[in-house]
N, CA, C and O of each residue as an XYZ file, in Angstrom:
788
protein
N     127.481    107.248     51.256
C     128.176    107.380     52.542
C     128.023    106.078     53.335
O     126.982    105.424     53.273
N     129.085    105.705     54.089
C     129.065    104.447     54.830
C     127.945    104.403     55.870
O     127.330    103.361     56.095
N     127.694    105.542     56.494
C     126.653    105.580     57.527
C     125.306    105.205     56.921
O     124.538    104.442     57.508
N     125.032    105.745     55.751
C     123.772    105.435     55.069
C     123.693    103.948     54.723
O     122.636    103.328     54.840
N     124.818    103.388     54.299
C     124.845    101.979     53.910
C     124.610    101.056     55.093
O     123.993    100.001     54.945
N     125.098    101.447     56.275
C     125.011    100.565     57.434
C     123.740    100.773     58.255
O     123.450     99.997     59.165
N     122.991    101.812     57.934
C     121.723    102.047     58.622
C     120.622    101.286     57.888
O     120.732    101.033     56.689
N     119.571    100.925     58.603
C     118.475    100.218     57.950
C     117.146    100.852     58.319
O     116.950    101.326     59.438
N     116.237    100.850     57.352
C     114.912    101.406     57.577
C     114.040    100.386     58.294
O     114.120     99.185     58.037
N     113.211    100.887     59.191
C     112.239    100.029     59.866
C     110.900    100.743     59.876
O     110.829    101.948     60.117
N     109.849    100.000     59.615
C     108.489    100.537     59.689
C     107.848    100.007     60.960
O     107.871     98.804     61.221
N     107.281    100.900     61.745
C     106.733    100.537     63.050
C     105.279    100.977     63.114
O     104.956    102.134     62.846
N     104.419    100.054     63.467
C     102.980    100.318     63.494
C     102.615    101.267     64.638
O     103.302    101.327     65.658
N     101.531    101.998     64.448
C     101.010    102.895     65.484
C     100.807    102.137     66.785
O     100.313    101.009     66.789
N     101.193    102.770     67.895
C     101.079    102.257     69.266
C     102.102    101.178     69.605
O     102.109    100.670     70.726
N     102.968    100.816     68.653
C     104.032     99.852     68.930
C     105.234    100.599     69.516
O     105.511    101.737     69.138
N     105.938     99.949     70.437
C     107.096    100.585     71.051
C     108.337    100.420     70.178
O     108.633     99.327     69.694
N     109.053    101.522     69.986
C     110.355    101.463     69.309
C     111.353    100.818     70.256
O     112.167     99.990     69.845
N     111.288    101.196     71.513
C     112.000    100.482     72.586
C     111.313    100.806     73.907
O     110.570    101.782     74.006
N     111.567     99.979     74.920
C     110.926    100.144     76.216
C     111.952    100.237     77.336
O     113.099     99.816     77.184
N     111.524    100.792     78.457
C     112.370    100.905     79.638
C     112.908     99.530     80.022
O     112.179     98.539     80.045
N     114.199     99.499     80.322
C     114.810     98.263     80.788
C     115.378     97.374     79.703
O     116.070     96.398     79.994
N     115.086     97.709     78.431
C     115.646     96.917     77.339
C     117.043     97.448     76.997
O     117.324     98.625     77.225
N     117.915     96.601     76.457
C     119.282     97.035     76.143
C     119.307     98.148     75.097
O     118.516     98.147     74.154
N     120.223     99.092     75.276
C     120.432    100.143     74.296
C     121.270     99.558     73.165
O     122.430     99.199     73.371
N     120.692     99.463     71.984
C     121.383     98.812     70.869
C     121.539     99.684     69.632
O     122.275     99.320     68.715
N     120.857    100.839     69.585
C     120.882    101.610     68.342
C     120.433    103.049     68.551
O     119.834    103.398     69.568
N     120.741    103.866     67.561
C     120.147    105.191     67.397
C     119.045    105.077     66.354
O     119.128    104.256     65.441
N     118.011    105.903     66.493
C     116.896    105.869     65.550
C     116.621    107.275     65.043
O     116.284    108.166     65.822
N     116.764    107.474     63.751
C     116.400    108.752     63.143
C     114.974    108.623     62.631
O     114.670    107.747     61.822
N     114.107    109.501     63.110
C     112.695    109.433     62.720
C     112.516    110.058     61.338
O     112.683    111.265     61.167
N     112.174    109.225     60.357
C     112.023    109.688     58.971
C     110.596    110.140     58.677
O     110.382    111.071     57.900
N     109.635    109.487     59.292
C     108.226    109.805     59.027
C     107.399    109.437     60.243
O     107.670    108.436     60.906
N     106.376    110.255     60.541
C     105.506    109.988     61.678
C     105.950    110.713     62.934
O     106.884    111.514     62.908
N     105.273    110.424     64.026
C     105.536    111.067     65.316
C     105.605    109.991     66.394
O     104.842    109.025     66.368
N     106.527    110.165     67.342
C     106.687    109.206     68.438
C     106.565    109.928     69.780
O     106.816    111.129     69.877
N     106.177    109.180     70.809
C     106.003    109.735     72.150
C     106.973    109.056     73.111
O     107.259    107.867     72.974
N     107.477    109.811     74.082
C     108.407    109.269     75.059
C     107.771    109.304     76.447
O     107.188    110.310     76.850
N     107.891    108.181     77.175
C     107.294    108.033     78.504
C     108.372    107.691     79.533
O     109.364    107.031     79.223
N     108.152    108.159     80.768
C     109.065    107.784     81.844
C     108.603    106.484     82.500
O     107.672    105.837     82.020
N     109.255    106.105     83.597
C     108.962    104.820     84.248
C     107.568    104.774     84.864
O     107.044    103.692     85.130
N     106.961    105.944     85.095
C     105.612    106.010     85.649
C     104.556    106.106     84.555
O     103.377    106.331     84.827
N     105.007    105.929     83.303
C     104.132    106.026     82.124
C     103.556    107.430     81.941
O     102.475    107.605     81.379
N     104.299    108.423     82.426
C     103.913    109.817     82.224
C     104.567    110.310     80.935
O     105.770    110.146     80.734
N     103.768    110.909     80.078
C     104.259    111.413     78.803
C     105.245    112.554     79.038
O     104.925    113.534     79.711
N     106.441    112.417     78.479
C     107.496    113.399     78.695
C     107.755    114.304     77.490
O     108.291    115.402     77.640
N     107.377    113.846     76.306
C     107.644    114.657     75.128
C     107.313    113.909     73.857
O     106.818    112.783     73.895
N     107.589    114.541     72.730
C     107.287    113.948     71.432
C     108.465    114.162     70.492
O     109.231    115.116     70.632
N     108.591    113.253     69.535
C     109.618    113.343     68.498
C     108.945    113.572     67.153
O     107.902    112.993     66.853
N     109.568    114.434     66.347
C     109.053    114.754     65.027
C     110.011    114.256     63.954
O     111.167    113.964     64.261
N     109.563    114.150     62.696
C     110.448    113.708     61.621
C     111.734    114.528     61.566
O     111.716    115.754     61.674
N     112.859    113.814     61.393
C     114.170    114.454     61.354
C     114.922    114.342     62.655
O     116.152    114.398     62.669
N     114.194    114.184     63.764
C     114.859    114.109     65.052
C     115.403    112.703     65.314
O     114.894    111.710     64.795
N     116.448    112.654     66.133
C     117.093    111.386     66.474
C     116.603    110.932     67.842
O     116.581    111.709     68.796
N     116.214    109.679     67.923
C     115.695    109.084     69.152
C     116.775    108.222     69.785
O     117.414    107.415     69.111
N     116.972    108.399     71.084
C     117.904    107.550     71.821
C     119.289    108.127     71.994
O     120.155    107.469     72.569
N     119.529    109.347     71.512
C     120.871    109.930     71.605
C     121.307    110.134     73.047
O     122.476    109.926     73.374
N     120.380    110.539     73.917
C     120.751    110.814     75.304
C     120.939    109.547     76.120
O     121.414    109.607     77.254
N     120.572    108.393     75.557
C     120.765    107.129     76.269
C     121.823    106.257     75.595
O     121.985    105.083     75.928
N     122.530    106.848     74.650
C     123.446    106.098     73.805
C     124.523    105.369     74.600
O     124.916    104.259     74.246
N     124.993    105.988     75.665
C     126.103    105.401     76.406
C     125.669    104.830     77.755
O     126.471    104.721     78.682
N     124.384    104.467     77.851
C     123.900    103.720     79.011
C     123.612    102.291     78.578
O     123.457    102.018     77.388
N     123.542    101.395     79.523
C     123.362     99.978     79.193
C     121.917     99.652     78.867
O     121.634     98.917     77.921
N     120.987    100.213     79.671
C     119.560     99.931     79.493
C     118.790    101.240     79.301
O     119.165    102.282     79.836
N     117.714    101.162     78.532
C     116.893    102.349     78.296
C     116.198    102.799     79.590
O     115.669    101.986     80.348
N     116.216    104.107     79.813
C     115.562    104.704     80.974
C     114.171    105.224     80.647
O     113.422    105.616     81.542
N     113.828    105.228     79.369
C     112.525    105.706     78.905
C     111.961    104.720     77.890
O     112.680    103.870     77.365
N     110.664    104.847     77.624
C     110.020    104.075     76.565
C     109.595    105.031     75.460
O     109.129    106.136     75.736
N     109.753    104.610     74.214
C     109.349    105.430     73.071
C     108.350    104.642     72.245
O     108.630    103.526     71.807
N     107.180    105.235     72.036
C     106.068    104.572     71.354
C     105.688    105.344     70.091
O     105.694    106.575     70.079
N     105.361    104.610     69.038
C     104.907    105.243     67.802
C     103.512    105.811     68.007
O     102.573    105.069     68.295
N     103.371    107.133     67.860
C     102.063    107.770     68.003
C     101.261    107.636     66.711
O     100.030    107.665     66.721
N     101.979    107.490     65.609
C     101.390    107.199     64.309
C     102.193    106.033     63.744
O     103.127    105.559     64.390
N     101.848    105.573     62.565
C     102.775    104.658     61.891
C     104.038    105.453     61.607
O     103.964    106.569     61.092
N     105.201    104.890     61.938
C     106.443    105.629     61.749
C     107.442    104.825     60.920
O     107.371    103.601     60.819
N     108.362    105.562     60.343
C     109.504    104.961     59.664
C     110.750    105.521     60.328
O     110.915    106.736     60.431
N     111.623    104.634     60.778
C     112.870    105.067     61.389
C     114.045    104.499     60.615
O     113.935    103.471     59.947
N     115.158    105.181     60.716
C     116.421    104.697     60.175
C     117.250    104.280     61.384
O     117.612    105.118     62.211
N     117.546    103.008     61.486
C     118.200    102.447     62.669
C     119.689    102.244     62.404
O     120.076    101.630     61.410
N     120.510    102.763     63.301
C     121.956    102.570     63.220
C     122.408    101.808     64.459
O     122.417    102.357     65.561
N     122.777    100.564     64.282
C     123.157     99.700     65.386
C     124.459    100.175     66.044
O     125.397    100.599     65.369
N     124.488    100.089     67.390
C     125.699    100.455     68.126
C     126.897     99.618     67.696
O     128.033    100.092     67.732
N     126.650     98.380     67.290
C     127.746     97.489     66.910
C     128.493     97.986     65.679
O     129.606     97.541     65.401
N     127.874     98.915     64.938
C     128.529     99.475     63.762
C     129.419    100.669     64.100
O     130.208    101.116     63.268
N     129.290    101.184     65.327
C     129.987    102.421     65.662
C     131.505    102.295     65.514
O     132.154    103.157     64.920
N     132.062    101.208     66.063
C     133.514    101.048     65.991
C     133.953    100.931     64.535
O     134.935    101.547     64.123
N     133.219    100.137     63.761
C     133.555     99.943     62.355
C     133.527    101.275     61.606
O     134.424    101.580     60.820
N     132.494    102.052     61.862
C     132.377    103.350     61.203
C     133.505    104.286     61.594
O     134.012    105.042     60.765
N     133.896    104.234     62.863
C     134.962    105.128     63.312
C     136.290    104.795     62.646
O     137.167    105.653     62.543
N     136.444    103.543     62.192
C     137.679    103.134     61.534
C     137.702    103.491     60.049
O     138.773    103.691     59.478
N     136.536    103.572     59.426
C     136.516    103.764     57.970
C     136.161    105.178     57.548
O     136.297    105.521     56.374
N     135.712    106.001     58.476
C     135.444    107.396     58.120
C     135.771    108.309     59.289
O     135.306    108.098     60.409
N     136.569    109.313     59.016
C     136.973    110.255     60.067
C     135.815    111.162     60.463
O     135.878    111.838     61.490
N     134.753    111.180     59.650
C     133.613    112.052     59.939
C     132.679    111.482     60.996
O     131.802    112.186     61.497
N     132.864    110.196     61.342
C     131.873    109.565     62.204
C     131.825    110.197     63.598
O     130.746    110.404     64.153
N     133.000    110.502     64.161
C     133.016    111.132     65.488
C     132.264    112.453     65.456
O     131.502    112.766     66.370
N     132.482    113.225     64.400
C     131.773    114.504     64.270
C     130.271    114.272     64.097
O     129.454    115.058     64.578
N     129.920    113.196     63.414
C     128.518    112.820     63.218
C     127.835    112.566     64.562
O     126.749    113.082     64.823
N     128.487    111.764     65.412
C     127.920    111.446     66.733
C     127.858    112.689     67.611
O     126.855    112.934     68.282
N     128.933    113.471     67.605
C     128.946    114.702     68.407
C     127.829    115.644     67.959
O     127.164    116.275     68.781
N     127.637    115.727     66.641
C     126.572    116.572     66.112
C     125.201    116.123     66.571
O     124.363    116.949     66.931
N     124.963    114.809     66.561
C     123.689    114.259     67.016
C     123.451    114.595     68.486
O     122.376    115.063     68.861
N     124.480    114.348     69.323
C     124.346    114.592     70.758
C     124.150    116.081     71.041
O     123.360    116.459     71.907
N     124.872    116.916     70.306
C     124.775    118.359     70.502
C     123.392    118.872     70.132
O     122.801    119.661     70.869
N     122.874    118.424     68.987
C     121.556    118.871     68.549
C     120.476    118.375     69.500
O     119.540    119.109     69.817
N     120.605    117.124     69.960
C     119.636    116.568     70.905
C     119.611    117.382     72.193
O     118.541    117.693     72.717
N     120.802    117.728     72.703
C     120.891    118.516     73.935
C     120.293    119.904     73.738
O     119.600    120.418     74.616
N     120.566    120.512     72.577
C     120.033    121.843     72.301
C     118.512    121.831     72.232
O     117.856    122.718     72.778
N     117.949    120.824     71.558
C     116.498    120.753     71.428
C     115.837    120.522     72.785
O     114.761    121.056     73.054
N     116.481    119.727     73.637
C     115.926    119.524     74.980
C     115.955    120.829     75.765
O     115.002    121.140     76.480
N     117.038    121.598     75.640
C     117.128    122.868     76.353
C     116.080    123.850     75.844
O     115.495    124.601     76.625
N     115.842    123.842     74.532
C     114.809    124.721     73.972
C     113.433    124.342     74.501
O     112.608    125.210     74.785
N     113.192    123.040     74.630
C     111.903    122.582     75.147
C     111.744    122.958     76.617
O     110.659    123.345     77.051
N     112.836    122.840     77.384
C     112.799    123.241     78.796
C     112.480    124.733     78.905
O     111.741    125.152     79.796
N     113.040    125.526     77.996
C     112.774    126.968     77.998
C     111.298    127.266     77.779
O     110.766    128.242     78.308
N     110.642    126.415     76.994
C     109.194    126.556     76.796
C     108.460    126.212     78.086
O     107.544    126.926     78.496
N     108.862    125.127     78.720
C     108.139    124.632     79.893
C     108.222    125.559     81.100
O     107.297    125.595     81.911
N     109.318    126.311     81.232
C     109.486    127.146     82.436
C     108.646    128.420     82.382
O     108.545    129.135     83.379
N     108.046    128.710     81.235
C     107.194    129.899     81.142
C     105.929    129.687     81.967
O     105.248    128.673     81.816
N     105.621    130.623     82.820
C     104.474    130.461     83.723
C     103.147    130.840     83.071
O     102.087    130.451     83.562
N     103.191    131.588     81.982
C     101.971    132.019     81.299
C     101.525    130.939     80.317
O     102.275    130.570     79.413
N     100.304    130.433     80.496
C      99.815    129.322     79.688
C      99.757    129.632     78.204
O     100.177    128.817     77.382
N      99.238    130.809     77.849
C      99.133    131.193     76.448
C     100.511    131.291     75.810
O     100.729    130.797     74.703
N     101.438    131.931     76.513
C     102.784    132.085     75.969
C     103.483    130.733     75.839
O     104.251    130.505     74.905
N     103.207    129.850     76.782
C     103.805    128.511     76.733
C     103.335    127.760     75.494
O     104.140    127.137     74.802
N     102.046    127.813     75.213
C     101.507    127.142     74.023
C     102.052    127.798     72.765
O     102.423    127.106     71.816
N     102.105    129.128     72.747
C     102.639    129.861     71.597
C     104.098    129.495     71.340
O     104.497    129.252     70.201
N     104.880    129.459     72.400
C     106.303    129.146     72.265
C     106.509    127.709     71.815
O     107.425    127.420     71.045
N     105.661    126.812     72.291
C     105.759    125.412     71.874
C     105.497    125.283     70.372
O     106.228    124.588     69.666
N     104.456    125.953     69.894
C     104.138    125.905     68.469
C     105.290    126.482     67.654
O     105.679    125.917     66.632
N     105.833    127.606     68.110
C     106.936    128.218     67.380
C     108.179    127.326     67.389
O     108.908    127.274     66.399
N     108.426    126.626     68.495
C     109.555    125.696     68.556
C     109.380    124.576     67.546
O     110.341    124.179     66.887
N     108.160    124.062     67.419
C     107.895    122.999     66.451
C     108.092    123.499     65.016
O     108.593    122.770     64.159
N     107.693    124.750     64.765
C     107.911    125.350     63.445
C     109.411    125.432     63.157
O     109.858    125.098     62.060
N     110.182    125.880     64.151
C     111.628    126.023     63.991
C     112.289    124.678     63.725
O     113.151    124.567     62.854
N     111.881    123.650     64.482
C     112.459    122.316     64.301
C     112.127    121.780     62.910
O     112.998    121.237     62.231
N     110.880    121.928     62.487
C     110.496    121.487     61.148
C     111.339    122.185     60.082
O     111.789    121.552     59.127
N     111.547    123.482     60.250
C     112.328    124.264     59.285
C     113.765    123.756     59.229
O     114.326    123.602     58.144
N     114.364    123.495     60.390
C     115.749    123.040     60.450
C     115.937    121.689     59.769
O     116.970    121.437     59.148
N     114.929    120.818     59.889
C     115.054    119.483     59.315
C     114.517    119.404     57.881
O     114.513    118.335     57.271
N     114.070    120.535     57.356
C     113.647    120.572     55.960
C     112.248    120.048     55.704
O     111.934    119.646     54.583
N     111.394    120.047     56.734
C     110.020    119.590     56.561
C     109.074    120.780     56.457
O     109.465    121.925     56.685
N     107.818    120.488     56.107
C     106.785    121.526     56.020
C     106.690    122.229     57.366
O     106.299    121.627     58.367
N     107.050    123.501     57.381
C     107.188    124.169     58.682
C     105.894    124.756     59.213
O     105.770    124.979     60.417
N     104.925    125.010     58.341
C     103.700    125.672     58.789
C     102.568    124.697     59.113
O     101.506    125.107     59.580
N     102.799    123.415     58.866
C     101.789    122.419     59.198
C     102.381    121.442     60.208
O     103.301    120.691     59.885
N     101.862    121.454     61.414
C     102.382    120.620     62.493
C     101.432    119.465     62.745
O     100.254    119.665     63.040
N     101.957    118.255     62.624
C     101.156    117.067     62.916
C     101.282    116.754     64.394
O     102.380    116.504     64.891
N     100.159    116.769     65.097
C     100.173    116.506     66.538
C      99.195    115.375     66.852
O      98.044    115.642     67.197
N      99.621    114.140     66.742
C      98.726    113.021     67.034
C      98.609    112.775     68.536
O      98.763    111.651     69.013
N      98.337    113.844     69.263
C      98.119    113.767     70.702
C      96.742    114.340     70.983
O      96.312    115.289     70.327
N      96.051    113.766     71.956
C      94.807    114.400     72.363
C      95.130    115.576     73.298
O      96.279    115.769     73.693
N      94.113    116.343     73.637
C      94.357    117.534     74.460
C      94.923    117.180     75.830
O      95.739    117.917     76.384
N      94.486    116.055     76.366
C      95.002    115.635     77.673
C      96.499    115.383     77.603
O      97.247    115.806     78.485
N      96.936    114.692     76.551
C      98.363    114.371     76.409
C      99.193    115.625     76.166
O     100.256    115.790     76.764
N      98.713    116.515     75.289
C      99.466    117.722     75.000
C      99.551    118.622     76.233
O     100.596    119.213     76.502
N      98.458    118.722     76.974
C      98.475    119.502     78.211
C      99.475    118.906     79.200
O     100.173    119.631     79.907
N      99.533    117.573     79.239
C     100.464    116.892     80.127
C     101.909    117.202     79.748
O     102.740    117.471     80.615
N     102.200    117.162     78.461
C     103.548    117.473     77.982
C     103.951    118.893     78.377
O     105.093    119.134     78.769
N     103.008    119.830     78.270
C     103.304    121.237     78.529
C     103.156    121.628     80.001
O     103.526    122.734     80.396
N     102.615    120.721     80.803
C     102.470    121.009     82.230
C     101.395    122.027     82.534
O     101.533    122.831     83.456
N     100.301    121.995     81.743
C      99.177    122.904     81.975
C      97.888    122.092     81.994
O      97.883    120.910     81.647
N      96.799    122.731     82.399
C      95.513    122.040     82.422
C      94.921    122.008     81.015
O      95.306    122.794     80.149
N      93.983    121.090     80.801
C      93.321    121.016     79.500
C      92.535    122.285     79.205
O      92.456    122.725     78.058
N      91.954    122.870     80.250
C      91.180    124.098     80.035
C      92.098    125.251     79.622
O      91.726    126.067     78.778
N      93.305    125.321     80.217
C      94.278    126.352     79.829
C      94.708    126.148     78.383
O      94.832    127.112     77.627
N      94.934    124.895     77.994
C      95.313    124.589     76.612
C      94.205    125.002     75.649
O      94.479    125.618     74.620
N      92.961    124.668     75.974
C      91.832    125.019     75.113
C      91.689    126.526     74.964
O      91.442    127.027     73.868
N      91.847    127.248     76.074
C      91.745    128.712     76.023
C      92.863    129.299     75.152
O      92.639    130.231     74.381
N      94.056    128.744     75.288
C      95.191    129.235     74.495
C      94.943    129.000     73.004
O      95.182    129.889     72.186
N      94.465    127.807     72.652
C      94.147    127.516     71.256
C      93.071    128.467     70.735
O      93.172    128.986     69.623
N      92.034    128.688     71.556
C      90.948    129.580     71.138
C      91.474    130.996     70.889
O      91.095    131.645     69.914
N      92.350    131.466     71.780
C      92.916    132.811     71.633
C      93.744    132.924     70.362
O      93.625    133.899     69.619
N      94.592    131.912     70.111
C      95.447    131.937     68.918
C      94.620    131.848     67.638
O      94.987    132.419     66.611
N      93.495    131.122     67.708
C      92.613    131.051     66.544
C      91.938    132.401     66.301
O      91.851    132.853     65.159
N      91.463    133.041     67.360
C      90.825    134.358     67.239
C      91.826    135.381     66.694
O      91.452    136.270     65.930
N      93.088    135.256     67.085
C      94.139    136.166     66.617
C      94.612    135.813     65.200
O      95.513    136.457     64.662
N      93.999    134.790     64.605
C      94.341    134.348     63.246
C      95.804    133.932     63.121
O      96.451    134.172     62.102
N      96.308    133.303     64.180
C      97.691    132.817     64.160
C      97.762    131.324     63.860
O      98.776    130.836     63.360
N      96.696    130.603     64.162
C      96.669    129.177     63.862
C      95.277    128.759     63.392
O      94.274    129.411     63.685
N      95.252    127.662     62.662
C      94.009    126.960     62.347
C      94.225    125.519     62.784
O      95.268    124.932     62.493
N      93.254    124.946     63.477
C      93.377    123.555     63.904
C      92.445    122.709     63.047
O      91.235    122.929     63.014
N      93.026    121.752     62.366
C      92.293    120.855     61.482
C      92.516    119.430     61.970
O      93.519    118.796     61.641
N      91.572    118.938     62.757
C      91.706    117.625     63.400
C      92.986    117.614     64.229
O      93.061    118.299     65.249
N      94.000    116.844     63.808
C      95.226    116.784     64.597
C      96.385    117.493     63.911
O      97.550    117.160     64.126
N      96.051    118.465     63.091
C      97.051    119.328     62.471
C      96.873    120.751     62.972
O      95.754    121.249     63.100
N      97.986    121.387     63.249
C      97.976    122.817     63.554
C      98.619    123.526     62.377
O      99.784    123.287     62.060
N      97.855    124.403     61.727
C      98.377    125.185     60.606
C      98.753    126.563     61.143
O      97.902    127.291     61.654
N     100.026    126.916     61.024
C     100.521    128.166     61.557
C     100.389    129.249     60.496
O     100.926    129.119     59.397
N      99.677    130.309     60.828
C      99.376    131.362     59.861
C     100.273    132.573     59.979
O     100.398    133.356     59.038
N     100.906    132.730     61.145
C     101.604    133.987     61.412
C     103.042    133.735     61.811
O     103.481    134.200     62.862
N     103.791    133.001     60.984
C     105.170    132.648     61.345
C     106.059    133.868     61.445
O     106.990    133.894     62.250
N     105.784    134.881     60.637
C     106.672    136.042     60.596
C     106.809    136.707     61.959
O     107.867    137.234     62.302
N     105.706    136.676     62.743
C     105.751    137.297     64.064
C     105.831    136.256     65.166
O     105.628    136.580     66.336
N     106.126    135.008     64.810
C     106.129    133.956     65.810
C     104.725    133.508     66.038
O     103.788    134.087     65.487
N     104.551    132.476     66.850
C     103.217    131.978     67.136
C     102.591    132.702     68.291
O     101.425    132.453     68.596
N     103.297    133.579     68.944
C     102.726    134.257     70.085
C     103.113    135.705     70.105
O     102.714    136.438     71.010
């Protein structure tokens, strides 16, 4: 496929920025391996990207990046330069549908994440977040029961809008209920059939 031919793989070291606030928007990035973190202008952690997800879709038609994206682990991305968009649109009728699909999926995943964040119950919020990650992994064809979370408790609590103590209590409860096992920075989901919560 032409899109595959015109995209290029890039390997990015842990803690290196894929792009930063204020830099020109030049490409879409499909995360092939690893995990990335997104920060706002105040350096507040806003969310995380997992393998299979596309980075930069919501900023595609702006001139400068409004967020910074940093590799939380060593990552591999597939980069599609904006300069190829016109060329692709001329040689394949599927390209418009490709872009629409990317934007649609990105918007849907953001809405699903917002649905997690608006829950006022800390335990349910953590449970729903884990289940959302399982669902995303399943959709992208990755190992769905093992979630790689290279975030410390402070960062994850920040992403979810809860205190570290609430996060710890939620993890402890889910472990006692035999729904998850935490192995360093991996969450192993044991009870997918009934959801994580």
